[in-house]
N, C-alpha and C positions, 0 to 999 in steps of 0.2 A: 512444744512451744507454738500453740495455735494462735494465741493472741496477738493481733498486729501491734499494739502497744509494746508489748514485751520484745517482739522482733524489732520494732524501731528502736526501743531502748538498747537492746543489745549491739545493734549496728552503730548507733551513736557512741556508746562506750567503747567499742573496738575502734571505731575511728578516732576518739579522743585518745585512747591509749597509744595508738600509733604516731598521732600527731605530737602528744606531749612526749612520749618515748624519743622520738626523732629529735625533739626540741631540747630535751634533756641531754642526749649525746652531744648535739651540737654545743649547747651551753657549757657542758662540763669541759669539751676541748678548749673552748673559747675562754673558760676561766683559767683553765691551766696555763695557756699560752700567755693571756694577758697578766697572770700572777707572776709568771715567771720573768716576763717583760719589766713589769713594775719593780718587782724585786732586783733585777739587774740594774734598772736606772737609779734605784736609790742606794745600792751598792756602789755604783760608780759615783754618786754625789758624795757619799761618805769617804770614798778612796780619794777623790779629788780633794776634800777638806784636808785629809791627811797629808796629801802631796804638797799642798799649800803650806801646811804647817812645817814640813821638812824644808821646802825651798825657803821659807823666812827665818830659818836658823833657830827655831824654838828650842826650849831646854829639853833634855832627855825625859825629864818628869812629865812635861805637857804631852811630848810624843807618846809616852808609855800609857798616860791616861786616855789618850785618844784611841791608842790602839785597843787598849782593854775594853772600851766603850763599843768600839766597833766589832770586836770579836764576840762579846756578849749579845749585841743586837742581832747579829746574824748568825751566832753560833759558829763562827768562822775562823780559820787560819789566816794571819796577816804575815805576809813577807815583804821586807824592804830590801832592794837590791841597790847596788851601786852602778856607774856607768859602764863597768866591765862586765856586769850580769852576775857577781858575786853577792852572796847573801850577806846583807848588813846586819840585820836583826831578825831573827823568826819570831816576832811577837804573837803572843796569843796562840802558840801551837796547840792543838788539842791532840787527842789520842791517836789520829790518823797520821800526824806529822812529826810527833815526838820520836826522837832518836834517829830520824832520817834526814832531818834538816838542821844544818849547824852553820854558826857564822863563818863566812869566807868560803862556803860551798858555792861553786859554780852552777849557775842555772842556764840552760840554753833553750834553744827553740824558737819557733815562730812568734809565740806570745811576747817572749823578751825582746827579740828583735823589732817587733812593732812597737813595744812601749818606749824602748830607748831610742826609736825614731821619731818620738813624740806623738804617737797614737794612743788613743784609748781602745781597749778590746773587751769583749764579753764573750764568753763561751760556756758551754754546758757539756758534760759528759765525763769521761774518766781521765784521770791525770796521773802522768808517771810519777810525780812525787808521792803520791797517796794511792797506792794500788789497792784494788778490791772495792773501791768507793766511787760514787758518782758525785759530782760537784758542779756547782754554778760558780764560776769565778769570773772576776773582772782585774783589769790592770790599767792603771793610769801612770802617766810619766811624772817625775819630779823635775820640773823645769829649772834651769839656771841660765836665765837670759833667753837666747834663742835655741839652746840645745838642751837635750835632757841629761840631768846629772845622775839618774836613777830611776826606780820606779817602785810603785806600790802595788802588791797583788792581794787581792782578798778572796779567799776559798771556801765558799759556804756548802756544807753537805746537802745533797738534794732531798735526803730523807726528812729533815726537819722542814723544809720547804713543802715537800709532799704532804707531810702531816697537816700542814696549814691549808694546803689546797684541798685535801680530802674533806676537812672540816666544812670549807666553803660548799663543796660538791654535795655533801650529806645535807647541809642547810637547804640548797637549792632542790635536791631530791625530796626532801621533807615537803618543801613549798608546792613541788609538783604534783606529789601523791595526795596532799590536801586538796590541791585545785582540781585533781582529776576525781576525788571522792565527791567534791562539791559538784562538779560538773555532771558526775553520774546521777546525783540526787536531782538536780535541776533537769537533766536531761529526761529522766523518767517521768516527771510532770509535764514536760514538753512534748513526749511522745504520747502520753495520755491525752493532753489537749489537742494535739494534731489528729489523733486517731478517733477521738470522741465522733466527728461527723460521719466518719467511714463506718464506725460500729452502728451508729444511729442508722445509715442507709442500709447496713446489713440486717438490723431488726426490722426495718420498715419493709425490706424486700421479703424477709420470712413472714411478715404479717400478710403481705400481698398474696404470697404462696398459699397461705392458709385461708385466703378468701377475703381479707380486709383490705379492699381496694381503695380505701379513703386514707390509708397511711401516708403520712408525709414526713420529711426531716425539716428540722429548723437550719436555715441558711444565715451565715454572718460573714461580713466581708465580700471581698471582690476578687479573692485568689482563685487558683485552680480548684482547689476542694470546694469552695463556695459554687464555683460554676458548675462542678461535677453534681453538687446537691441541687442546685437549680435545674439541671438537665435530668436529674432522677425525679424531681417533683413534676416537671412537664411530662416525662414518660409516664409517671403514675397517673396523673390527671387524663392523659390520653387514654392509657389502659382502662382506667376506670370508666371514662366515656364509652369506650368500645365494648367493654364487658357489660355495662349498663344497657347499651343499645342492643347487644346480643341477647340479653336477659328479657328485655322488653319485646325484642323481635320473637324470641321463643314463647313468650306469653301471648304475644299477639296472635302467633301461629296456633297455639292451642284454643285461644278464644275463638279464633277464626274457624277452626275445625268445629268446635262445639257450636258456634252460632250457625255455621252452613249446615250441620247435622240437624239443628233444630229447626232451621228454616225448611229444609227439605222434608222433615218428618211429618209436620202437619198436612201439606198438600198431599203426600203419599199415602197418609193414613186416609184422607178424605177420598182420594182416588180408589184406594183398595177397598174402603167400606162400601162406597156406592156401586163399584164394579161387582163385588160380591153379592149386593143385593139384587142387582139386575140379572146376574147369572144364576142365582138360586131362585128366580122367580117370586122374591119377596116384595117387588115393586109393581105398581100399577103402570098403565101406559103413560098416565099425566105424570107419575113420579118418575117414570124413567126419562122423559124428556127433560125434567128438572134436574135429575141426577147427572144426565149425559152434559147438561149446560155447566154443572159444577165441575164435572170432570175435565171439560175444556178449559174452563177458567184457571183451575188449579195447575193444568198442565202449561198453560201460558205463563202462570206465575212460576213455575219450574224453568221454563225456557229463558224468561226474563232473568231469573237468578243466575242460571248457568252463564248467560251472555255478559252479565254485569261481573260475575266473578273471574271470568276469561279475561275481560277488558282491563280490570284492576291488577290481575296478575301480569299481563303484558306490560301495562304501564309501569309497575313497580319494578320489573325486571329490564326495563328498556327494550323490549323486543316488539312493543306496538308500533305498527307502521303509521306514522304520522306525515301527512303530505305537507308541503310547504308552498303555498302559492298566495297571490293576492286575492283576498276576499272582503266583501262588504258585509260587515257585522250588522249593518242595518237590514239588509236583505234577508240574512239568516234570522233576525229576529222577528221580521215581518212574516216569514213562512211559518215559524213556530208558532206565532200568535194566532194565525189563522186556523191551525189545528185544534186550538183551544177555545175557539168561538162557540161552537156546540156546547161543549162542556159547560162553558160559564152560563149559557142560557138554561142549560138543563138543571144546573145546581143554583140557579137565581143568585149568580155572583156578578157584581159589577165589575167587567173587566176592561181597564183603561190601557191604552198603548200610546205612547209618546217617544216618537222615534224623530230624533233631530239629526239631519244630514251629517256624518262624521267620516273622516278620513278612513281608507282602508287599513286592514291589518293582515300580517302574514301568518297563515296557519292552515290547518285542515278543516275545510267546511262542515264536513260530516260531523267530526268531533266537537267543533264549536257549537253546532246546531244541538248536540247531544247535551251540552252544558245548558243551553236555553231551555230546551225541553225538560230536564231533569229539575231545574229550578222553578219552572211554571207548574210542573206536576206536583212537586212539593208544596207550592203556594196553594194550589187549588185543593190539595188533599186536606190541608188543615184549615181552609177558610169555610165558616159556616154560611149556610144561606143568607141572603141579604148582605153578606160581607163583600169586600172588595179586593181585587188584585190588580196590580199596576206593574207594566213592563215598560220601561224607559231606557233611552239610549241617548247619549250625548257626547260630543268631543271633550276631552280634558287635556290639561299640559301634558304632553308627550305621549298620548294614547287616546283609548276610546273607553268610556264608562258604561256598562250595562248593569241596570238595577231592577231586582223583582221584589216587590214589596207586597205584603197581604195584611189582612186584618184578622188574623187567625188567634189562637190563644198565646202566641209568643213562646218564647224560650227562657228559662230562669237563668240567673247568671252562673248557677252552680253546673248547669248543663252546656252553657256555651263552648268551653274549652274542649268538649268531646264530641260535638255534633258531626266533626268530620272523620271519626272514626268508623271502621267497617262494622255494620250491624249494630250501631249505637241507635237507640231510640229515645226520644225525650219522654214518650208516653208508651212504654211497652204494652199497657193494658189496650190501647187502641190500634195496636199493630194490624191484627186481622181486619179491624174496620177500615183502616186507610189503605191498606193494601201494600203498604212499602216493604222493602226488603232491608233498609237500613244501610244501603250501598250508594244511593244515588248522590249524596254530598260528597261521599269519599272520592266518587268517579269525578265529580265536578272539580273538586280541588286538584286532582292529579292533572286532568286535561288542562286546566287553566295554568298550572305550573310548567307543564310541558311547553306551553306557549309563551313562557317568559313572564306571565302576568301574576296577578294577586287576586285573592277573593277574601271578602271579609264580610262579617254579620253583625247587624246590631238589632237588638230585640227588647221589647218591653212586654212583660207578662200581662196577659189580659188585652193588650192593644194590637199586637202584631211583630212581624219580623221584617227585616230589609236584608236581602243578599246582594252584595255590589262585587261586580267583577270588573277589573280595569286590565285591558290589554294594551301592549305597546303599539303605537301606529307604525305602519311601514315606512322606512326610512327612504 
């Protein structure tokens, strides 16, 4: 019995059987008590009618007819006694009383005393006049003014009453069985309806265990099961998000390793080739100087790549030591601009510097200078001769804005979402010409976010790009 619907159904059926069984026992007892009480009350009413008939001096025929009616109605024995407790007429005696009761026979006992004192009695059990049988009997006085001149006793055998009670009980039992059967059928559908969301959750969990992290369950209502379904969906969404992040992280790690290997392979190949040419004496003195210059440049490229990789790793793991002090972003921008004056003149690039006084910011001056240098380096690398690069700084609401614009080839809309990723290049074919590692913008974004700021880019292909950094001003 593994199905939760079957378990719920069995539990509900057992509960209903217990409840209905208990109800049946209580109802049966109540029916028996109430029926005997009702039967006794009706016998008392009929006995009083006979007593009134006797006290009114009715004819023997009328009395006989009334006794016969009463005897047939209750299948009872009827005794009429005088004021001395002697039997006047044993009317309607049946098998239990024939031969044992006769006219003039004295009848004694509490019942006779009570009736002759003017009381009405009702009893149930065995009676000495009718041994071996159980009876329900009543007694009423025959009144003559203020005193009793006799009494009427009606003795009804319990067997006949019990037969009628059993008929009522069987009818009740049949109704209870039919009700239990109907309730069992209804409870099965209720159990299935109740268990359906739980079964759906079990299937969704199985799907997630098999790798389908997009599995969800339909939620209806606001009860506890619906809340459980909502919690399951939130858990599934969070798990899907985490798994996706882990998969992306793993993919990024593989791409990172592949890209880093690729970046290092080229300069190492150049260094190895030039070194072998020099060691084997295959290069002239003039070529040696050229080769050594190339080896030096490629070594610097490897050093920069290693430094950038270490910086990124520290920033991503939170182990980078970032100082927090009041700094002037305008002064940092001015120092960085001074380092590119010669490069601008050498490359015939119009370099504009527009620095408006701005409030100080809190951060690491070295890392913030690295941001400006990386953005300027990126702008000069892609700006052709006769082009222009602009470095601007101004205060904005709640912070300071640094902007670097160029008139280079620009970035296509398809490439814009990926330029912040490590080793991503808009034009891989020009990578060796521009000399970039593809890590500069990734480092810029990490540093800016570490300082609580944001960096954005806008670009138009063929016209150039603008990188904007906004840092919060010191409070």
